[in-house]
A tleap script that builds the chain and sets N, CA, C and O, in Angstrom:
source leaprc.protein.ff14SB
mol = sequence {
  NMET ASN LYS VAL ASP TYR ALA LYS VAL SER
  SER ASP ASN ILE LYS PHE LEU LEU ILE LYS
  ASN ASN MET SER ILE ARG GLN LEU ALA GLU
  LYS ILE GLY VAL ALA PRO THR THR LEU ASN
  ASP SER LEU LYS SER LYS LYS GLY VAL ALA
  ILE ASP SER LEU ILE LYS ILE ALA ASP CYS
  PHE ASN LEU THR VAL ASN ASP LEU CYS ASN
  SER SER LEU ILE GLU LEU GLU ASN THR SER
  LYS SER ASP ILE MET PHE ILE ASN LYS PHE
  SER LEU LEU ASP SER HIE GLY ARG ASP ILE
  VAL SER LEU ILE ILE ASP LYS GLU LEU GLU
  ARG ILE MET ASN GLU CTHR
}
set mol.1.N position { 113.666 124.470 67.403 }
set mol.1.CA position { 112.207 123.901 68.055 }
set mol.1.C position { 112.198 122.985 68.683 }
set mol.1.O position { 112.992 122.069 68.467 }
set mol.2.N position { 111.455 122.952 69.489 }
set mol.2.CA position { 111.718 121.827 70.637 }
set mol.2.C position { 110.516 121.044 70.162 }
set mol.2.O position { 109.655 121.520 69.422 }
set mol.3.N position { 110.515 119.424 70.784 }
set mol.3.CA position { 110.115 118.307 70.086 }
set mol.3.C position { 109.114 118.070 71.453 }
set mol.3.O position { 109.315 117.965 72.663 }
set mol.4.N position { 108.041 118.049 70.648 }
set mol.4.CA position { 106.431 117.890 71.891 }
set mol.4.C position { 106.562 116.538 72.341 }
set mol.4.O position { 106.620 115.777 71.375 }
set mol.5.N position { 106.636 115.911 73.526 }
set mol.5.CA position { 106.461 114.436 73.647 }
set mol.5.C position { 105.028 114.371 73.833 }
set mol.5.O position { 104.501 114.801 74.859 }
set mol.6.N position { 104.267 113.765 72.722 }
set mol.6.CA position { 102.722 113.930 73.053 }
set mol.6.C position { 102.495 112.838 74.039 }
set mol.6.O position { 101.678 113.019 74.941 }
set mol.7.N position { 103.287 111.489 73.923 }
set mol.7.CA position { 103.055 110.409 74.974 }
set mol.7.C position { 103.019 110.781 76.221 }
set mol.7.O position { 102.235 110.210 76.979 }
set mol.8.N position { 103.773 111.711 76.643 }
set mol.8.CA position { 104.131 112.329 78.012 }
set mol.8.C position { 102.591 113.356 78.202 }
set mol.8.O position { 101.617 113.077 78.900 }
set mol.9.N position { 102.738 114.243 77.569 }
set mol.9.CA position { 101.720 115.287 77.477 }
set mol.9.C position { 100.496 114.505 77.505 }
set mol.9.O position { 99.716 114.875 78.383 }
set mol.10.N position { 100.083 113.468 76.748 }
set mol.10.CA position { 98.556 113.062 77.160 }
set mol.10.C position { 98.415 112.423 78.438 }
set mol.10.O position { 97.385 112.568 79.097 }
set mol.11.N position { 99.576 111.585 78.909 }
set mol.11.CA position { 99.557 111.086 80.047 }
set mol.11.C position { 99.555 111.569 81.158 }
set mol.11.O position { 99.060 110.948 82.099 }
set mol.12.N position { 100.243 113.091 81.346 }
set mol.12.CA position { 100.238 114.239 82.514 }
set mol.12.C position { 98.670 114.966 82.157 }
set mol.12.O position { 98.158 115.571 83.100 }
set mol.13.N position { 98.226 114.943 81.401 }
set mol.13.CA position { 96.661 115.481 80.923 }
set mol.13.C position { 95.635 114.302 81.450 }
set mol.13.O position { 94.764 114.688 82.231 }
set mol.14.N position { 95.650 113.044 81.137 }
set mol.14.CA position { 94.973 111.932 81.695 }
set mol.14.C position { 94.762 112.180 82.842 }
set mol.14.O position { 93.617 112.458 83.201 }
set mol.15.N position { 96.006 112.138 83.891 }
set mol.15.CA position { 96.257 112.145 85.237 }
set mol.15.C position { 95.819 113.340 85.788 }
set mol.15.O position { 95.440 113.371 86.959 }
set mol.16.N position { 95.827 114.483 84.972 }
set mol.16.CA position { 95.304 115.439 85.624 }
set mol.16.C position { 93.764 115.661 85.812 }
set mol.16.O position { 93.184 116.057 86.824 }
set mol.17.N position { 93.102 115.218 84.276 }
set mol.17.CA position { 91.542 115.044 84.576 }
set mol.17.C position { 91.634 114.011 85.075 }
set mol.17.O position { 91.222 113.585 83.996 }
set mol.18.N position { 91.842 112.657 85.981 }
set mol.18.CA position { 91.512 112.001 86.625 }
set mol.18.C position { 91.107 112.668 88.473 }
set mol.18.O position { 90.202 112.375 89.254 }
set mol.19.N position { 92.289 113.648 88.574 }
set mol.19.CA position { 92.095 114.100 89.721 }
set mol.19.C position { 91.024 115.015 89.996 }
set mol.19.O position { 90.223 115.046 90.930 }
set mol.20.N position { 91.206 115.927 88.760 }
set mol.20.CA position { 90.194 117.032 88.514 }
set mol.20.C position { 88.762 116.626 88.702 }
set mol.20.O position { 87.925 117.256 89.349 }
set mol.21.N position { 88.516 115.074 87.818 }
set mol.21.CA position { 87.025 114.487 87.849 }
set mol.21.C position { 86.992 113.358 89.326 }
set mol.21.O position { 86.087 112.526 89.397 }
set mol.22.N position { 87.835 113.431 90.200 }
set mol.22.CA position { 87.742 112.526 91.304 }
set mol.22.C position { 87.860 111.276 90.802 }
set mol.22.O position { 87.212 110.417 91.399 }
set mol.23.N position { 88.424 110.975 89.988 }
set mol.23.CA position { 87.894 109.614 89.410 }
set mol.23.C position { 89.404 108.716 89.378 }
set mol.23.O position { 90.483 109.200 89.033 }
set mol.24.N position { 89.226 107.604 89.730 }
set mol.24.CA position { 90.413 106.784 89.793 }
set mol.24.C position { 90.900 106.336 88.530 }
set mol.24.O position { 90.245 106.610 87.524 }
set mol.25.N position { 92.062 105.623 88.434 }
set mol.25.CA position { 92.197 104.807 86.885 }
set mol.25.C position { 91.601 103.748 86.999 }
set mol.25.O position { 91.714 103.254 85.876 }
set mol.26.N position { 90.990 103.004 87.657 }
set mol.26.CA position { 89.996 101.739 87.692 }
set mol.26.C position { 88.876 102.208 87.141 }
set mol.26.O position { 88.378 101.606 86.190 }
set mol.27.N position { 88.297 103.368 87.655 }
set mol.27.CA position { 87.131 104.093 87.016 }
set mol.27.C position { 87.334 104.139 85.641 }
set mol.27.O position { 86.439 103.688 84.927 }
set mol.28.N position { 88.167 104.518 85.220 }
set mol.28.CA position { 88.391 105.239 83.718 }
set mol.28.C position { 88.499 103.955 82.967 }
set mol.28.O position { 87.753 103.790 82.001 }
set mol.29.N position { 89.330 103.051 83.301 }
set mol.29.CA position { 89.703 101.842 82.685 }
set mol.29.C position { 88.296 100.984 82.349 }
set mol.29.O position { 87.879 100.472 81.310 }
set mol.30.N position { 87.822 101.056 83.556 }
set mol.30.CA position { 86.158 100.300 83.028 }
set mol.30.C position { 85.472 101.155 82.039 }
set mol.30.O position { 84.862 100.728 81.059 }
set mol.31.N position { 85.619 102.419 82.373 }
set mol.31.CA position { 84.663 103.448 81.318 }
set mol.31.C position { 85.196 102.915 79.859 }
set mol.31.O position { 84.340 102.538 79.059 }
set mol.32.N position { 86.093 102.886 79.618 }
set mol.32.CA position { 87.059 102.905 78.238 }
set mol.32.C position { 86.748 101.547 77.835 }
set mol.32.O position { 86.201 101.474 76.735 }
set mol.33.N position { 87.039 99.996 78.692 }
set mol.33.CA position { 86.866 98.984 78.372 }
set mol.33.C position { 88.149 98.152 78.243 }
set mol.33.O position { 88.326 97.308 77.364 }
set mol.34.N position { 89.037 98.478 79.218 }
set mol.34.CA position { 90.683 97.941 79.347 }
set mol.34.C position { 90.798 98.023 80.604 }
set mol.34.O position { 90.341 98.822 81.421 }
set mol.35.N position { 91.675 96.819 80.724 }
set mol.35.CA position { 92.075 96.569 82.174 }
set mol.35.C position { 93.037 97.747 82.777 }
set mol.35.O position { 93.871 98.398 82.148 }
set mol.36.N position { 92.710 97.846 84.126 }
set mol.36.CA position { 93.193 98.852 84.873 }
set mol.36.C position { 94.813 98.815 84.701 }
set mol.36.O position { 95.504 99.773 84.356 }
set mol.37.N position { 95.190 97.738 84.958 }
set mol.37.CA position { 96.684 97.855 84.683 }
set mol.37.C position { 97.299 98.188 83.263 }
set mol.37.O position { 98.427 98.631 83.046 }
set mol.38.N position { 96.617 97.975 82.626 }
set mol.38.CA position { 97.157 98.012 81.098 }
set mol.38.C position { 96.793 99.478 80.634 }
set mol.38.O position { 97.205 99.836 79.531 }
set mol.39.N position { 95.996 100.407 81.459 }
set mol.39.CA position { 95.770 101.941 81.130 }
set mol.39.C position { 96.884 102.609 82.084 }
set mol.39.O position { 97.640 103.491 81.678 }
set mol.40.N position { 96.912 101.898 83.907 }
set mol.40.CA position { 98.307 102.693 84.215 }
set mol.40.C position { 99.398 102.203 83.703 }
set mol.40.O position { 100.400 102.868 83.966 }
set mol.41.N position { 99.609 100.989 82.869 }
set mol.41.CA position { 101.023 100.739 82.450 }
set mol.41.C position { 101.528 101.730 81.361 }
set mol.41.O position { 102.693 102.046 81.119 }
set mol.42.N position { 100.069 102.259 80.598 }
set mol.42.CA position { 100.391 102.679 79.578 }
set mol.42.C position { 100.361 104.434 80.006 }
set mol.42.O position { 100.813 105.271 79.225 }
set mol.43.N position { 99.921 104.708 80.995 }
set mol.43.CA position { 99.829 106.106 81.636 }
set mol.43.C position { 101.634 106.370 81.930 }
set mol.43.O position { 102.075 107.516 81.850 }
set mol.44.N position { 102.519 105.246 82.249 }
set mol.44.CA position { 103.641 105.371 82.867 }
set mol.44.C position { 104.885 105.011 81.807 }
set mol.44.O position { 106.077 105.099 82.101 }
set mol.45.N position { 104.353 104.585 80.506 }
set mol.45.CA position { 105.423 104.408 79.417 }
set mol.45.C position { 105.431 105.564 78.529 }
set mol.45.O position { 104.642 106.494 78.365 }
set mol.46.N position { 106.607 105.224 77.974 }
set mol.46.CA position { 106.960 106.121 77.085 }
set mol.46.C position { 106.628 105.977 75.608 }
set mol.46.O position { 107.189 106.506 74.649 }
set mol.47.N position { 105.723 105.249 75.631 }
set mol.47.CA position { 104.849 104.802 74.160 }
set mol.47.C position { 103.240 105.301 74.489 }
set mol.47.O position { 102.437 105.495 73.576 }
set mol.48.N position { 102.964 105.443 75.658 }
set mol.48.CA position { 102.146 106.364 76.204 }
set mol.48.C position { 100.712 105.458 75.744 }
set mol.48.O position { 100.750 104.279 75.391 }
set mol.49.N position { 99.669 106.155 75.821 }
set mol.49.CA position { 98.176 105.614 75.684 }
set mol.49.C position { 98.227 105.185 74.325 }
set mol.49.O position { 98.871 105.810 73.482 }
set mol.50.N position { 97.288 103.685 73.953 }
set mol.50.CA position { 96.972 103.775 72.587 }
set mol.50.C position { 95.935 104.493 72.274 }
set mol.50.O position { 95.038 104.752 73.076 }
set mol.51.N position { 95.967 104.936 70.911 }
set mol.51.CA position { 95.130 105.680 69.805 }
set mol.51.C position { 93.618 105.333 70.081 }
set mol.51.O position { 92.782 106.236 70.086 }
set mol.52.N position { 93.301 104.127 70.292 }
set mol.52.CA position { 92.038 103.787 70.442 }
set mol.52.C position { 91.510 104.222 71.916 }
set mol.52.O position { 90.402 104.646 72.246 }
set mol.53.N position { 92.377 104.038 72.495 }
set mol.53.CA position { 92.149 104.309 74.261 }
set mol.53.C position { 92.253 105.790 74.382 }
set mol.53.O position { 91.862 106.333 75.416 }
set mol.54.N position { 92.809 106.561 73.286 }
set mol.54.CA position { 92.973 108.119 73.795 }
set mol.54.C position { 91.831 108.599 73.219 }
set mol.54.O position { 91.364 109.628 73.705 }
set mol.55.N position { 91.128 107.955 72.051 }
set mol.55.CA position { 89.857 108.369 71.711 }
set mol.55.C position { 88.929 108.138 72.526 }
set mol.55.O position { 88.250 109.135 72.773 }
set mol.56.N position { 88.611 107.139 73.080 }
set mol.56.CA position { 87.527 106.819 74.453 }
set mol.56.C position { 87.845 107.764 75.235 }
set mol.56.O position { 86.905 108.504 75.525 }
set mol.57.N position { 88.989 108.049 75.756 }
set mol.57.CA position { 89.512 108.413 76.662 }
set mol.57.C position { 88.676 110.018 76.632 }
set mol.57.O position { 87.857 110.392 77.472 }
set mol.58.N position { 89.091 110.712 75.565 }
set mol.58.CA position { 88.487 112.217 74.939 }
set mol.58.C position { 87.102 112.145 74.900 }
set mol.58.O position { 86.415 113.024 75.420 }
set mol.59.N position { 86.614 111.163 74.323 }
set mol.59.CA position { 85.233 110.919 74.832 }
set mol.59.C position { 84.459 111.146 75.890 }
set mol.59.O position { 83.413 111.795 75.868 }
set mol.60.N position { 85.096 110.461 77.123 }
set mol.60.CA position { 84.641 110.010 78.191 }
set mol.60.C position { 84.862 111.630 79.103 }
set mol.60.O position { 84.005 111.802 79.970 }
set mol.61.N position { 85.888 112.737 78.961 }
set mol.61.CA position { 85.792 113.712 79.251 }
set mol.61.C position { 85.135 115.063 78.503 }
set mol.61.O position { 85.120 116.233 78.886 }
set mol.62.N position { 84.556 114.398 77.193 }
set mol.62.CA position { 84.041 115.549 76.637 }
set mol.62.C position { 85.185 116.505 75.861 }
set mol.62.O position { 84.868 117.656 75.561 }
set mol.63.N position { 86.507 116.002 75.551 }
set mol.63.CA position { 87.031 116.732 74.786 }
set mol.63.C position { 87.573 115.830 73.363 }
set mol.63.O position { 86.955 114.841 72.969 }
set mol.64.N position { 88.712 116.305 72.744 }
set mol.64.CA position { 89.138 115.381 71.698 }
set mol.64.C position { 90.674 115.127 72.135 }
set mol.64.O position { 91.299 115.478 73.135 }
set mol.65.N position { 91.033 114.381 70.997 }
set mol.65.CA position { 92.373 113.645 70.939 }
set mol.65.C position { 93.238 114.997 71.076 }
set mol.65.O position { 93.786 115.113 72.172 }
set mol.66.N position { 93.417 115.851 70.322 }
set mol.66.CA position { 93.673 117.002 70.176 }
set mol.66.C position { 94.226 117.604 71.313 }
set mol.66.O position { 95.401 117.857 71.581 }
set mol.67.N position { 92.685 117.885 72.245 }
set mol.67.CA position { 92.726 118.481 73.268 }
set mol.67.C position { 94.100 117.683 74.599 }
set mol.67.O position { 94.904 118.290 75.305 }
set mol.68.N position { 93.856 116.178 74.473 }
set mol.68.CA position { 94.359 115.400 75.400 }
set mol.68.C position { 95.977 115.399 75.122 }
set mol.68.O position { 96.757 115.171 76.047 }
set mol.69.N position { 96.483 115.700 73.635 }
set mol.69.CA position { 97.853 115.837 73.487 }
set mol.69.C position { 98.323 117.333 73.597 }
set mol.69.O position { 99.536 117.486 73.743 }
set mol.70.N position { 97.715 118.201 73.558 }
set mol.70.CA position { 97.975 119.750 73.783 }
set mol.70.C position { 98.550 120.247 74.950 }
set mol.70.O position { 97.747 120.828 75.680 }
set mol.71.N position { 99.726 120.192 75.351 }
set mol.71.CA position { 100.072 120.635 76.404 }
set mol.71.C position { 99.473 122.225 77.555 }
set mol.71.O position { 99.806 122.612 78.675 }
set mol.72.N position { 98.487 122.724 76.519 }
set mol.72.CA position { 98.100 123.556 77.040 }
set mol.72.C position { 96.538 123.111 77.869 }
set mol.72.O position { 95.826 123.938 78.437 }
set mol.73.N position { 96.304 121.952 77.792 }
set mol.73.CA position { 94.906 121.462 78.860 }
set mol.73.C position { 95.381 121.687 80.006 }
set mol.73.O position { 94.566 122.319 80.677 }
set mol.74.N position { 96.680 121.381 80.756 }
set mol.74.CA position { 97.197 121.878 82.040 }
set mol.74.C position { 97.416 123.191 82.294 }
set mol.74.O position { 97.122 123.620 83.409 }
set mol.75.N position { 97.891 123.931 81.450 }
set mol.75.CA position { 98.274 125.170 81.505 }
set mol.75.C position { 97.047 126.114 81.871 }
set mol.75.O position { 97.035 126.929 82.793 }
set mol.76.N position { 96.155 125.886 81.092 }
set mol.76.CA position { 95.119 126.485 81.297 }
set mol.76.C position { 94.170 126.760 82.239 }
set mol.76.O position { 93.226 127.548 82.180 }
set mol.77.N position { 94.611 125.838 83.344 }
set mol.77.CA position { 93.951 125.382 84.749 }
set mol.77.C position { 95.174 126.085 85.425 }
set mol.77.O position { 95.325 125.630 86.558 }
set mol.78.N position { 95.938 126.878 85.161 }
set mol.78.CA position { 97.248 127.495 86.081 }
set mol.78.C position { 97.693 126.851 87.006 }
set mol.78.O position { 97.780 127.218 88.178 }
set mol.79.N position { 98.120 125.488 86.387 }
set mol.79.CA position { 98.635 124.498 87.515 }
set mol.79.C position { 100.227 124.271 87.601 }
set mol.79.O position { 100.889 123.875 86.642 }
set mol.80.N position { 100.600 124.483 88.493 }
set mol.80.CA position { 102.288 124.932 88.547 }
set mol.80.C position { 102.996 123.480 88.223 }
set mol.80.O position { 102.273 122.493 88.356 }
set mol.81.N position { 103.964 123.340 87.927 }
set mol.81.CA position { 104.652 122.359 87.662 }
set mol.81.C position { 104.498 121.156 88.711 }
set mol.81.O position { 104.145 120.012 88.427 }
set mol.82.N position { 104.885 121.716 90.168 }
set mol.82.CA position { 105.098 120.868 91.385 }
set mol.82.C position { 103.551 120.528 91.723 }
set mol.82.O position { 103.364 119.467 92.319 }
set mol.83.N position { 102.563 121.225 91.441 }
set mol.83.CA position { 101.081 121.060 91.710 }
set mol.83.C position { 101.060 119.590 90.767 }
set mol.83.O position { 100.558 118.542 91.172 }
set mol.84.N position { 101.626 119.746 89.620 }
set mol.84.CA position { 100.784 118.605 88.615 }
set mol.84.C position { 101.847 117.280 88.972 }
set mol.84.O position { 101.423 116.149 88.735 }
set mol.85.N position { 103.040 117.428 89.465 }
set mol.85.CA position { 103.620 116.108 90.083 }
set mol.85.C position { 103.116 115.734 91.495 }
set mol.85.O position { 103.306 114.575 91.865 }
set mol.86.N position { 102.466 116.641 92.355 }
set mol.86.CA position { 101.972 116.159 93.180 }
set mol.86.C position { 100.466 115.266 93.281 }
set mol.86.O position { 100.086 114.412 94.082 }
set mol.87.N position { 99.739 115.972 91.929 }
set mol.87.CA position { 98.337 115.613 91.711 }
set mol.87.C position { 98.712 113.963 90.971 }
set mol.87.O position { 97.989 113.005 91.245 }
set mol.88.N position { 99.553 113.864 90.314 }
set mol.88.CA position { 100.147 112.993 89.526 }
set mol.88.C position { 100.471 111.567 90.906 }
set mol.88.O position { 100.098 110.394 90.874 }
set mol.89.N position { 101.143 112.175 91.797 }
set mol.89.CA position { 101.366 111.220 93.000 }
set mol.89.C position { 100.061 110.600 93.495 }
set mol.89.O position { 99.758 109.410 93.585 }
set mol.90.N position { 99.278 111.830 93.829 }
set mol.90.CA position { 98.314 111.280 94.374 }
set mol.90.C position { 97.099 110.614 93.758 }
set mol.90.O position { 96.094 110.158 94.303 }
set mol.91.N position { 97.455 110.677 92.466 }
set mol.91.CA position { 96.257 110.022 91.805 }
set mol.91.C position { 97.023 108.596 92.089 }
set mol.91.O position { 96.024 107.927 92.351 }
set mol.92.N position { 97.890 107.874 92.187 }
set mol.92.CA position { 98.300 106.685 92.403 }
set mol.92.C position { 98.026 106.032 93.913 }
set mol.92.O position { 98.170 104.817 94.042 }
set mol.93.N position { 97.680 106.746 94.912 }
set mol.93.CA position { 97.058 106.421 95.851 }
set mol.93.C position { 95.751 105.471 95.780 }
set mol.93.O position { 94.882 105.426 94.909 }
set mol.94.N position { 95.849 104.930 96.646 }
set mol.94.CA position { 94.018 103.941 96.833 }
set mol.94.C position { 93.474 105.380 97.797 }
set mol.94.O position { 93.915 106.423 98.279 }
set mol.95.N position { 92.240 104.604 97.671 }
set mol.95.CA position { 90.856 105.543 98.392 }
set mol.95.C position { 91.588 105.974 100.012 }
set mol.95.O position { 91.687 107.101 100.497 }
set mol.96.N position { 91.933 104.950 100.469 }
set mol.96.CA position { 92.621 105.085 101.909 }
set mol.96.C position { 93.619 106.292 102.226 }
set mol.96.O position { 93.645 107.152 103.106 }
set mol.97.N position { 94.521 105.949 101.002 }
set mol.97.CA position { 95.862 106.910 100.834 }
set mol.97.C position { 95.441 108.374 100.782 }
set mol.97.O position { 95.927 109.170 101.585 }
set mol.98.N position { 94.467 108.796 99.775 }
set mol.98.CA position { 93.608 109.798 99.310 }
set mol.98.C position { 93.258 110.446 100.515 }
set mol.98.O position { 93.651 111.566 100.840 }
set mol.99.N position { 92.349 109.560 101.310 }
set mol.99.CA position { 91.881 110.076 102.326 }
set mol.99.C position { 92.887 110.843 103.599 }
set mol.99.O position { 92.643 111.856 104.254 }
set mol.100.N position { 94.086 109.923 103.642 }
set mol.100.CA position { 94.808 110.357 104.550 }
set mol.100.C position { 95.633 111.766 104.374 }
set mol.100.O position { 95.907 112.679 105.153 }
set mol.101.N position { 95.884 111.531 103.069 }
set mol.101.CA position { 96.652 113.060 102.814 }
set mol.101.C position { 95.631 114.290 102.634 }
set mol.101.O position { 96.076 115.405 102.906 }
set mol.102.N position { 94.360 114.184 102.217 }
set mol.102.CA position { 93.285 115.122 102.437 }
set mol.102.C position { 93.286 115.590 103.828 }
set mol.102.O position { 93.252 116.772 104.172 }
set mol.103.N position { 93.331 114.502 104.647 }
set mol.103.CA position { 93.209 114.633 106.268 }
set mol.103.C position { 94.037 115.729 106.564 }
set mol.103.O position { 93.622 116.739 107.131 }
set mol.104.N position { 95.626 115.496 106.060 }
set mol.104.CA position { 96.778 116.050 106.704 }
set mol.104.C position { 96.371 117.598 105.766 }
set mol.104.O position { 96.265 118.663 106.375 }
set mol.105.N position { 96.217 117.530 104.564 }
set mol.105.CA position { 96.093 118.978 103.926 }
set mol.105.C position { 94.933 119.998 104.640 }
set mol.105.O position { 94.993 121.224 104.737 }
set mol.106.N position { 93.879 119.101 105.101 }
set mol.106.CA position { 92.890 119.928 105.751 }
set mol.106.C position { 93.502 120.739 107.196 }
set mol.106.O position { 93.442 121.951 107.400 }
set mol.107.N position { 94.124 119.648 108.151 }
set mol.107.CA position { 94.548 120.267 109.082 }
set mol.107.C position { 95.919 121.011 109.142 }
set mol.107.O position { 96.387 121.305 110.242 }
set mol.108.N position { 96.553 121.314 108.020 }
set mol.108.CA position { 97.661 121.929 107.767 }
set mol.108.C position { 97.165 123.436 107.233 }
set mol.108.O position { 97.823 124.461 107.413 }
set mol.109.N position { 95.704 123.364 106.448 }
set mol.109.CA position { 95.130 125.004 106.151 }
set mol.109.C position { 94.715 125.020 107.215 }
set mol.109.O position { 95.117 126.154 107.476 }
set mol.110.N position { 94.075 124.620 108.375 }
set mol.110.CA position { 93.439 125.137 109.506 }
set mol.110.C position { 94.446 125.552 110.297 }
set mol.110.O position { 94.307 126.697 110.727 }
set mol.111.N position { 95.459 124.947 110.635 }
set mol.111.CA position { 96.780 125.918 111.115 }
set mol.111.C position { 97.000 126.719 110.895 }
set mol.111.O position { 96.800 127.712 111.596 }
set mol.112.N position { 97.732 126.697 109.383 }
set mol.112.CA position { 97.744 128.321 109.125 }
set mol.112.C position { 96.816 129.340 108.874 }
set mol.112.O position { 97.300 130.434 108.586 }
set mol.113.N position { 95.168 129.205 108.930 }
set mol.113.CA position { 94.637 130.117 109.406 }
set mol.113.C position { 94.320 130.734 110.367 }
set mol.113.O position { 94.030 131.923 110.497 }
set mol.114.N position { 94.393 129.579 111.365 }
set mol.114.CA position { 94.610 129.942 112.922 }
set mol.114.C position { 95.681 131.037 113.226 }
set mol.114.O position { 95.473 131.960 114.014 }
set mol.115.N position { 96.763 130.871 112.585 }
set mol.115.CA position { 98.135 131.495 112.913 }
set mol.115.C position { 97.884 133.151 112.450 }
set mol.115.O position { 98.278 134.108 113.115 }
set mol.116.N position { 97.146 133.239 111.170 }
set mol.116.CA position { 96.978 134.154 110.687 }
set mol.116.C position { 95.975 135.108 111.507 }
set mol.116.O position { 95.680 136.219 111.066 }
savepdb mol mol.pdb
quit
C-alpha cells in the first residue's frame, strides 16, 4: 500500500487552485491572513501548510480540507503531471513573467493554427 504525502498533495492542489482561479500567492496569503513568504515557504516545505491555514484556504475556495489533501482534486481536472509541473512553475512568476509566457503561448498557438 502506497503512503500518501498529504503535504505535497495539498501544496500541489493549492498551486493548481491558484492558477485555475488566476490568483497569486500574495492574494491568497492576504485573504487567509498570513505573510506571502510564509505561505510560499509552506507550499515548498515537506511539512506543508499549517492546518489552520489549510482550513482558511479550503474556505476560500469553497472546499474542505479533505478536498485539498485528496489527490483526486487535480485528477478530476484531467490534468497531466507535466501540465501540473508547468502550472506550478507558472504560479511562481510575477505578473510580468505571466504576461510574457502567455504571449509566447498565444503566438505558438497562432503559428500552429496557421500551419494546418
